[in-house]
C-alpha positions as CSV (number, residue, x, y, z in Angstrom):
1,M,-5.4,26.3,-4.4
2,S,-7.3,23.8,-2.4
3,L,-10.6,24.9,-1.0
4,D,-10.7,22.4,1.8
5,G,-7.9,23.8,4.0
6,P,-8.3,24.8,7.6
7,L,-8.3,28.5,6.8
8,V,-10.2,28.6,3.5
9,S,-13.0,26.4,4.9
10,R,-13.8,29.2,7.4
11,I,-14.4,31.8,4.7
12,P,-18.1,32.5,3.8
13,G,-19.4,30.6,0.8
14,R,-19.5,33.5,-1.7
15,L,-15.9,34.5,-1.0
16,R,-14.7,30.9,-0.8
17,R,-15.4,30.4,-4.5
18,H,-12.8,33.1,-5.3
19,A,-10.3,31.9,-2.8
20,A,-8.8,29.7,-5.4
21,W,-7.5,32.8,-7.2
22,F,-5.7,34.1,-4.2
23,P,-2.2,32.8,-5.2
24,H,-2.6,34.4,-8.6
25,S,-3.5,37.7,-7.0
26,V,-0.3,37.5,-4.8
27,V,1.8,36.9,-7.9
28,G,0.2,39.8,-9.8
29,A,0.7,42.1,-6.7
30,A,4.4,41.1,-6.6
31,A,4.7,41.9,-10.4
32,V,3.2,45.4,-9.8
33,F,5.4,46.0,-6.8
34,T,8.4,45.1,-8.9
35,V,7.6,47.9,-11.3
36,L,7.0,50.4,-8.5
37,L,10.2,49.4,-6.8
38,A,12.1,50.3,-10.0
39,F,10.6,53.9,-10.0
40,M,10.9,54.4,-6.2
41,T,14.6,53.5,-6.1
42,G,15.9,55.0,-9.2
43,D,16.9,58.5,-10.4
44,T,14.2,58.9,-13.1
45,S,15.3,62.4,-14.3
46,G,15.8,62.1,-18.0
47,N,15.9,58.3,-17.8
48,E,12.2,57.4,-17.5
49,I,12.4,54.7,-20.3
50,F,15.4,53.1,-18.8
51,F,13.8,52.8,-15.4
52,A,10.6,51.7,-16.9
53,L,12.3,48.8,-18.7
54,S,14.3,47.9,-15.6
55,G,11.0,47.3,-13.8
56,L,8.9,45.9,-16.6
57,L,11.4,43.1,-17.5
58,P,11.6,41.6,-14.0
59,A,7.8,42.1,-13.5
60,A,7.1,40.3,-16.8
61,A,9.2,37.3,-15.5
62,V,7.2,37.3,-12.3
63,A,3.8,37.3,-14.2
64,M,5.0,34.6,-16.5
65,T,5.4,32.1,-13.6
66,L,1.7,31.6,-13.7
67,L,1.9,30.2,-17.2
68,R,5.5,28.8,-17.8
69,P,7.3,28.7,-14.4
70,V,10.6,27.3,-15.7
71,G,10.5,29.5,-18.7
72,A,10.0,32.5,-16.4
73,W,13.2,31.7,-14.6
74,W,15.2,31.6,-17.9
75,I,13.6,35.0,-18.8
76,S,14.6,36.4,-15.4
77,I,18.1,35.3,-15.5
78,G,18.5,36.1,-19.1
79,S,17.2,39.7,-18.7
80,A,19.4,40.3,-15.6
81,P,22.4,41.7,-17.7
82,L,20.1,44.1,-19.5
83,V,18.3,45.2,-16.3
84,G,21.8,45.7,-14.7
85,L,22.9,48.0,-17.5
86,L,19.6,50.1,-17.4
87,D,19.7,50.3,-13.6
88,R,23.4,50.9,-13.1
89,F,23.2,54.4,-11.5
90,G,24.9,54.1,-8.1
91,Y,23.6,50.7,-7.2
92,E,25.2,47.4,-6.4
93,G,25.3,44.9,-9.2
94,P,24.5,42.8,-11.0
95,W,20.9,42.8,-9.9
96,G,19.6,46.1,-8.7
97,P,16.5,46.5,-6.4
98,A,13.8,45.6,-8.9
99,A,15.6,42.7,-10.5
100,F,16.7,41.4,-7.0
101,F,13.2,41.3,-5.7
102,G,11.7,40.0,-9.0
103,H,14.2,37.1,-9.3
104,I,13.6,35.9,-5.7
105,V,9.8,36.0,-6.4
106,V,10.3,34.0,-9.6
107,M,12.5,31.3,-8.0
108,T,10.1,31.0,-5.1
109,V,7.0,30.5,-7.3
110,V,8.8,28.2,-9.6
111,A,10.0,26.1,-6.6
112,V,6.3,26.0,-5.3
113,R,5.1,24.8,-8.7
114,T,7.8,22.3,-9.5
115,R,10.0,19.8,-7.6
116,P,12.8,20.5,-5.0
117,R,15.4,19.4,-7.5
118,T,14.3,22.3,-9.7
119,A,14.9,24.7,-6.8
120,A,18.5,23.3,-6.4
121,W,19.5,23.9,-10.0
122,M,17.9,27.3,-10.1
123,W,19.9,28.4,-7.1
124,A,23.1,26.9,-8.6
125,G,22.5,28.7,-11.9
126,T,21.8,32.0,-10.1
127,A,25.1,31.6,-8.1
128,A,27.1,30.8,-11.3
129,Y,25.7,33.9,-13.0
130,G,26.2,36.2,-10.1
131,F,29.8,35.2,-9.5
132,L,30.6,35.4,-13.3
133,V,29.2,38.8,-13.7
134,S,30.8,40.0,-10.5
135,V,34.3,38.9,-11.7
136,V,34.0,40.3,-15.2
137,T,32.4,43.6,-14.2
138,S,34.0,44.1,-10.8
139,E,34.9,47.7,-11.6
140,Y,31.5,48.5,-13.3
141,Y,29.3,48.8,-10.2
142,M,30.0,51.6,-7.7
143,G,28.6,49.8,-4.8
144,G,30.1,46.4,-5.2
145,S,28.3,43.1,-5.8
146,D,25.0,42.1,-4.3
147,T,25.3,38.4,-5.4
148,P,25.9,37.2,-1.7
149,E,22.7,38.9,-0.6
150,M,20.9,37.3,-3.5
151,L,22.2,33.9,-2.7
152,F,21.4,34.2,1.0
153,F,17.8,35.4,0.6
154,S,17.1,33.1,-2.3
155,A,18.4,30.1,-0.4
156,L,16.2,31.0,2.6
157,A,13.1,31.3,0.4
158,L,13.9,28.0,-1.5
159,L,14.6,26.2,1.8
160,V,11.2,27.1,3.2
161,T,9.5,26.1,0.0
162,T,11.4,22.8,-0.1
163,V,10.3,22.0,3.4
164,M,6.7,22.8,2.5
165,H,7.1,20.5,-0.5
166,V,8.5,17.6,1.6
167,R,5.8,18.1,4.2
168,R,3.0,18.1,1.7
169,E,4.3,15.0,0.0
170,A,4.7,13.2,3.4
171,Q,1.1,14.2,4.3
172,A,-0.2,12.9,0.9
173,E,1.8,9.6,1.4
174,V,0.4,9.2,5.0
175,S,-3.1,9.9,3.7
176,V,-2.7,7.3,1.0
177,Q,-1.3,4.8,3.5
178,R,-4.2,5.5,5.9
179,R,-6.7,4.8,3.2
180,V,-5.0,1.5,2.2
181,T,-4.7,0.5,5.8
182,A,-8.4,1.3,6.5
183,V,-9.4,-0.8,3.5
184,E,-7.3,-3.7,4.6
185,R,-8.5,-3.4,8.1
186,D,-12.1,-3.5,7.0
187,R,-11.4,-6.4,4.7
188,R,-9.6,-8.3,7.5
189,T,-12.5,-7.5,9.9
190,L,-15.0,-8.8,7.5
191,L,-13.1,-12.0,7.0
192,E,-12.7,-12.4,10.8
193,E,-16.5,-11.9,11.4
194,R,-17.4,-14.4,8.6
195,T,-15.0,-16.9,10.2
196,N,-16.5,-16.5,13.6
197,I,-20.0,-16.9,12.2
198,A,-18.8,-20.1,10.3
199,R,-17.4,-21.5,13.6
200,E,-20.7,-20.8,15.5
201,L,-22.9,-22.3,12.9
202,H,-20.7,-25.4,12.7
203,D,-22.5,-26.9,15.7
204,V,-25.9,-26.1,14.3
205,V,-25.2,-27.7,10.8
206,A,-23.4,-30.6,12.4
207,H,-26.3,-31.4,14.6
208,H,-28.8,-31.4,11.7
209,M,-26.5,-33.6,9.5
210,S,-26.0,-36.1,12.5
211,V,-29.8,-36.3,12.9
212,V,-30.1,-37.0,9.1
213,A,-27.5,-39.8,9.3
214,I,-29.1,-41.4,12.3
215,Q,-32.6,-41.3,11.0
216,A,-31.5,-42.7,7.6
217,E,-29.8,-45.6,9.4
218,A,-32.8,-46.3,11.6
219,A,-35.5,-45.9,8.9
220,P,-35.3,-49.3,7.3
221,Y,-35.9,-51.0,10.7
222,R,-39.2,-49.0,11.1
223,V,-40.7,-50.6,8.1
224,E,-41.6,-54.2,7.8
225,N,-39.9,-55.9,4.8
226,P,-38.7,-52.7,3.1
227,P,-37.8,-53.1,-0.5
228,P,-34.1,-53.3,-1.5
229,E,-34.4,-50.0,-3.4
230,L,-35.6,-48.3,-0.3
231,E,-32.8,-49.8,1.9
232,Q,-30.2,-48.7,-0.7
233,A,-31.7,-45.1,-0.8
234,F,-31.4,-44.8,3.1
235,V,-27.9,-46.2,2.9
236,T,-26.9,-43.6,0.3
237,I,-28.5,-40.8,2.4
238,R,-26.5,-41.9,5.5
239,E,-23.3,-42.1,3.5
240,N,-23.8,-38.6,2.1
241,A,-24.6,-37.2,5.5
242,V,-21.5,-38.7,7.0
243,A,-19.4,-37.5,4.1
244,A,-20.9,-34.0,4.5
245,L,-20.0,-34.0,8.3
246,T,-16.4,-35.1,7.4
247,E,-16.0,-32.2,4.9
248,L,-17.6,-29.8,7.4
249,R,-15.0,-30.7,10.1
250,R,-12.2,-30.4,7.5
251,V,-13.3,-26.9,6.5
252,L,-13.7,-25.8,10.1
253,G,-10.1,-27.0,10.7
254,V,-8.9,-24.6,8.0
255,V,-10.7,-21.5,9.3
256,R,-10.0,-22.3,13.0
257,A,-7.4,-20.2,14.6
258,E,-4.5,-21.8,16.5
259,D,-5.9,-20.5,19.8
260,Y,-9.5,-21.4,19.1
261,E,-11.2,-23.5,21.7
262,A,-14.4,-25.3,20.8
263,P,-17.4,-24.2,23.1
264,D,-18.2,-26.7,25.8
265,A,-21.8,-25.6,25.9
266,P,-24.6,-25.5,23.4
267,Q,-24.9,-22.3,21.2
268,P,-27.2,-19.7,22.9
269,T,-30.7,-19.0,21.6
270,L,-33.4,-16.3,22.3
271,A,-34.4,-18.3,25.3
272,D,-31.1,-17.4,27.0
273,L,-31.7,-13.6,26.6
274,G,-32.8,-13.4,30.3
275,R,-29.4,-14.5,31.5
276,L,-27.7,-12.1,29.1
277,L,-29.8,-9.1,30.3
278,E,-29.0,-10.0,34.0
279,N,-25.3,-10.0,33.2
280,V,-25.6,-6.6,31.5
281,R,-27.5,-5.2,34.4
282,E,-24.8,-6.3,36.8
283,A,-22.3,-4.5,34.5
284,G,-24.1,-1.2,35.1
285,L,-26.5,-0.8,32.2
286,T,-30.3,-0.4,33.0
287,V,-32.1,-2.7,30.5
288,E,-35.7,-3.6,29.9
289,Q,-37.0,-6.3,27.6
290,A,-40.2,-6.4,25.6
291,V,-41.5,-9.5,23.6
292,T,-44.5,-9.2,21.3
293,G,-46.2,-11.6,19.1
294,A,-46.6,-15.4,19.3
295,V,-43.3,-16.9,20.6
296,R,-42.3,-19.9,18.6
297,E,-39.2,-22.0,18.0
298,L,-37.2,-20.6,15.1
299,P,-34.4,-22.2,13.1
300,Q,-31.3,-22.6,15.1
301,G,-29.2,-20.3,12.8
302,V,-31.8,-17.6,13.2
303,E,-31.9,-18.0,17.0
304,L,-28.1,-17.9,17.4
305,S,-27.7,-14.8,15.1
306,A,-30.6,-13.0,16.8
307,Y,-28.9,-13.6,20.2
308,R,-25.5,-12.4,19.0
309,I,-26.9,-9.2,17.6
310,V,-28.6,-8.3,20.8
311,Q,-25.4,-9.2,22.7
312,E,-23.3,-7.0,20.5
313,A,-25.7,-4.1,20.6
314,L,-25.7,-4.2,24.4
315,S,-22.0,-4.5,24.5
316,N,-21.7,-1.3,22.3
317,A,-24.1,0.5,24.7
318,L,-21.9,-0.5,27.7
319,R,-18.8,0.8,26.0
320,H,-20.0,3.9,24.3
321,A,-22.9,5.0,26.6
322,P,-22.1,4.0,30.2
323,G,-24.7,4.9,32.7
324,S,-27.5,5.0,30.0
325,T,-30.7,3.0,29.7
326,A,-31.4,0.4,27.0
327,R,-34.5,-1.4,25.7
328,V,-34.5,-4.7,23.8
329,E,-37.6,-5.5,21.7
330,V,-38.2,-8.9,20.2
331,S,-41.1,-9.2,17.8
332,Y,-42.5,-12.5,16.5
333,V,-44.5,-11.7,13.4
334,L,-45.9,-13.9,10.7
335,G,-43.1,-13.4,8.2
336,G,-40.1,-13.5,10.5
337,L,-38.4,-12.0,13.6
338,G,-38.0,-8.3,14.4
339,L,-35.2,-7.0,16.7
340,R,-34.7,-3.6,18.1
341,V,-32.1,-2.5,20.6
342,V,-32.0,1.3,21.6
343,N,-30.0,3.0,24.2
344,G,-30.0,6.6,25.5
345,P,-27.1,9.0,25.6
346,P,-24.3,8.4,28.1
347,T,-24.7,9.7,31.6
348,G,-22.6,9.9,34.8
349,L,-18.9,10.4,35.2
350,V,-17.7,7.3,33.4
351,K,-16.2,8.2,30.1
352,P,-17.1,6.1,27.0
353,S,-14.4,3.6,26.1
354,P,-13.5,3.1,22.4
355,G,-14.2,-0.3,20.8
356,A,-12.6,-2.1,17.9
357,G,-15.4,-0.9,15.6
358,H,-16.2,-4.5,14.4
359,G,-19.5,-4.9,16.1
360,I,-21.7,-3.3,13.4
361,T,-19.8,-5.3,10.8
362,G,-20.5,-8.5,12.4
363,M,-24.2,-7.7,12.9
364,R,-24.6,-6.8,9.2
365,E,-22.9,-10.0,8.1
366,R,-25.2,-12.1,10.2
367,I,-28.2,-10.3,8.8
368,A,-27.0,-10.6,5.2
369,M,-26.4,-14.3,5.8
370,L,-30.1,-14.7,6.7
371,S,-31.3,-12.4,3.8
372,G,-32.6,-9.9,6.3
373,E,-32.4,-6.1,6.7
374,M,-30.7,-3.9,9.3
375,T,-30.4,-0.3,10.1
376,A,-28.1,1.3,12.7
377,G,-27.6,5.0,13.6
378,A,-27.9,7.7,16.2
379,T,-31.2,8.8,17.7
380,A,-32.5,12.3,18.1
381,D,-31.7,12.3,21.8
382,G,-28.0,11.4,21.3
383,G,-28.5,7.6,21.9
384,Y,-28.1,4.8,19.3
385,E,-30.5,2.4,17.7
386,V,-30.1,-1.0,16.0
387,A,-33.1,-2.5,14.2
388,A,-33.2,-5.7,12.2
389,F,-35.7,-8.0,10.6
390,V,-35.0,-11.6,9.7
391,P,-37.4,-13.3,7.4
392,V,-38.6,-16.8,8.6
393,A,-41.0,-19.0,6.8
394,A,-44.2,-19.5,8.7
395,P,-44.7,-23.0,10.4
396,R,-46.8,-25.6,8.4
397,P,-50.3,-26.1,9.7
398,S,-49.5,-29.6,10.8
399,E,-46.8,-28.4,13.2
400,D,-47.9,-27.6,16.7
401,P,-47.0,-23.9,17.4
402,A,-45.3,-23.0,20.6
403,P,-47.4,-21.5,23.4
404,H,-48.4,-17.9,22.7
405,A,-46.9,-15.2,24.9
406,T,-48.9,-12.2,26.1
407,E,-48.2,-9.1,24.2
408,G,-46.3,-6.4,26.1
409,T,-43.3,-6.1,28.3
410,V,-42.2,-9.5,29.8
411,G,-39.0,-8.1,31.3
412,T,-38.7,-5.4,33.9
413,E,-36.2,-2.7,34.4
414,G,-33.2,-3.9,36.3
415,P,-31.2,-2.0,38.8
416,A,-28.6,0.4,37.4
């Protein structure tokens, strides 16, 4: 018996461990009741052994269903003639009360433990036996034949059992299909997010490769009387850069969807966070921003990924926590860039709207691409927090760092 059902899961822990034996107890109680039924319904004066056997034989078949269910049915149907002879005093045949009850219990338990096809041939075998005995011994039983009653009640019990079987198998199949669908959906989501990231980074990579090609072409003219080897080296660099750009465009054409439109503006960076926060505030989310550390220019891939992470985190806050407040923290440290977006629980009358569930996957893919770390989860007050760190190599001493920003909050809380 499964211990994770809706009823068993509500039983206290100590009793739940013994709940698996409940079906065995029911079968055992049915076997005991079969013996008692033989004594309660028979005339035991001078015939105690007969009535004992007429109850013990069906009860033994009932108990055997726990070990050999199909064998128990054969014992039950095989012992029916003997039980009918022992229990013949004034009762209908060929079953008698104890054998009648025991045989229905046997067929029900066997049907539960086997397949619906087994229930069909058990019922057919019972019908054949009942009608055969009724025809051969029509004058033997004083009360007539109880085969019609046996077939009716056994058919009812087997029908209920078969419906339960079909329902259980359907639930198992649906559960398997759901798991397969969930796995395929996650895989498709992952591929879609990686494709989107590849499209966005195309402009970044193409820009750098174009700069390399232009500089390689112009470099020989900056040196007076360059040696032929140097000129050939720059020509090779330019040819490789142009070839890389061509291959990059070809690959992007493969991953580009039919309805994909190339952006007509440069990819966003952390410098564009102000406009993003203004748009979010206009949508109804109270947001404040804090920037700490020495603000410096980061690689374009890092800037783009950081912007997208903040954008997705705020979009999730708008969908799942309408009316809440959010805080965006950007930390420039020596070893990289830290991001933290946290929002409070939803407030107001607006109900949260379900999303596609792809946002966290996309953020994790961007962080993994940059060899960073990310955590996302609920906060103690019912809100949600996304924290990420992207390692970035420190600028070389020869490079002029960007102007330092004053530590603390540089953004202010906007109107709700």
